[in-house]
VOGU-3710 file (C-alpha; in Angstrom, 3 decimals, decimal comma):
1> mlslaklkqf> 85,968/230,933/-16,731  84,481/233,921/-14,990  80,953/235,203/-15,395  80,852/238,684/-16,922  77,909/239,524/-14,644  79,863/238,485/-11,528  82,846/240,614/-12,510  80,640/243,632/-13,213  78,923/243,164/-9,859  82,281/242,862/-8,075
11> vqgnpnytlr> 83,730/246,085/-9,491  80,498/248,134/-9,468  80,855/251,245/-7,359  84,488/250,563/-6,499  86,702/253,387/-7,779  89,799/251,161/-7,581  88,602/249,100/-10,556  88,105/250,120/-14,185  86,562/247,987/-16,951  87,249/248,789/-20,619
21> yiegylelef> 85,876/247,044/-23,708  88,516/246,953/-26,453  87,966/245,169/-29,789  86,257/242,027/-28,490  88,216/241,948/-25,255  87,594/243,269/-21,792  90,367/244,856/-19,765  90,209/245,136/-16,007  92,560/247,600/-14,349  93,043/247,961/-10,624
31> aapplseaae> 95,530/249,500/-8,244  98,034/247,014/-6,861  98,723/247,152/-3,124  101,394/249,719/-2,317  104,901/248,280/-2,284  105,303/249,415/1,318  102,260/247,334/2,298  103,425/244,272/0,402  106,973/244,568/1,763  105,754/245,503/5,257
41> qdvegeaafv> 108,193/248,402/5,355  108,438/251,986/4,165  109,326/251,937/0,469  108,907/254,888/-1,860  107,763/254,333/-5,414  105,175/255,028/-8,055  101,743/253,505/-7,898  101,418/250,187/-9,695  98,400/248,941/-11,620  97,450/245,410/-12,596
51> ivkfqidgdy> 95,789/244,995/-15,976  94,021/241,752/-16,856  92,874/241,107/-20,422  89,870/238,799/-20,842  88,537/237,171/-23,973  84,743/237,463/-24,075  82,853/234,244/-24,849  79,145/234,994/-24,583  78,447/235,690/-20,915  81,816/234,369/-19,738
61> ltateawveq> 85,379/235,627/-19,636  88,723/233,881/-19,904  91,836/235,656/-18,634  94,341/235,578/-21,490  97,007/238,051/-20,407  97,991/240,068/-17,348  100,684/242,571/-16,511  101,741/245,126/-13,920  102,367/248,713/-14,984  104,413/251,027/-12,827
71> gdhrrpmdvg> 105,364/254,324/-14,386  106,960/253,528/-17,752  107,600/249,891/-16,837  105,410/246,960/-17,836  106,032/243,555/-16,265  104,175/240,439/-17,480  102,249/238,371/-14,969  101,223/234,711/-15,068  97,409/234,655/-15,336  97,482/231,480/-13,247
81> qlepwleyie> 98,409/233,651/-10,267  94,987/235,278/-10,550  92,978/232,034/-10,435  92,238/232,071/-6,665  91,066/235,679/-6,905  88,912/234,975/-9,995  87,408/231,936/-8,245  86,597/234,144/-5,255  84,780/236,634/-7,512  82,841/233,813/-9,187
91> sqp> 81,803/232,399/-5,786  80,175/235,642/-4,617  76,361/235,583/-4,369
//
């Protein structure tokens, strides 16, 4: 579980992150690293965004779904892949 306050603090003032409340859920959207950076070579392509859907339980969040959107394509992501990153956010003072 991730503290809602910690997530808000983490994304505050960072234009790369967007939080949206949608019908009892919270969606976090952020720009994925450019493919050229991830592949360590020059690769052309559209920007990709990661969207993580969280269920709100009081002051805490549980990641329930995640996907990558690039242009008209949507590719599911295993939320377990996000655990180290979510743990990092939770560990911030």
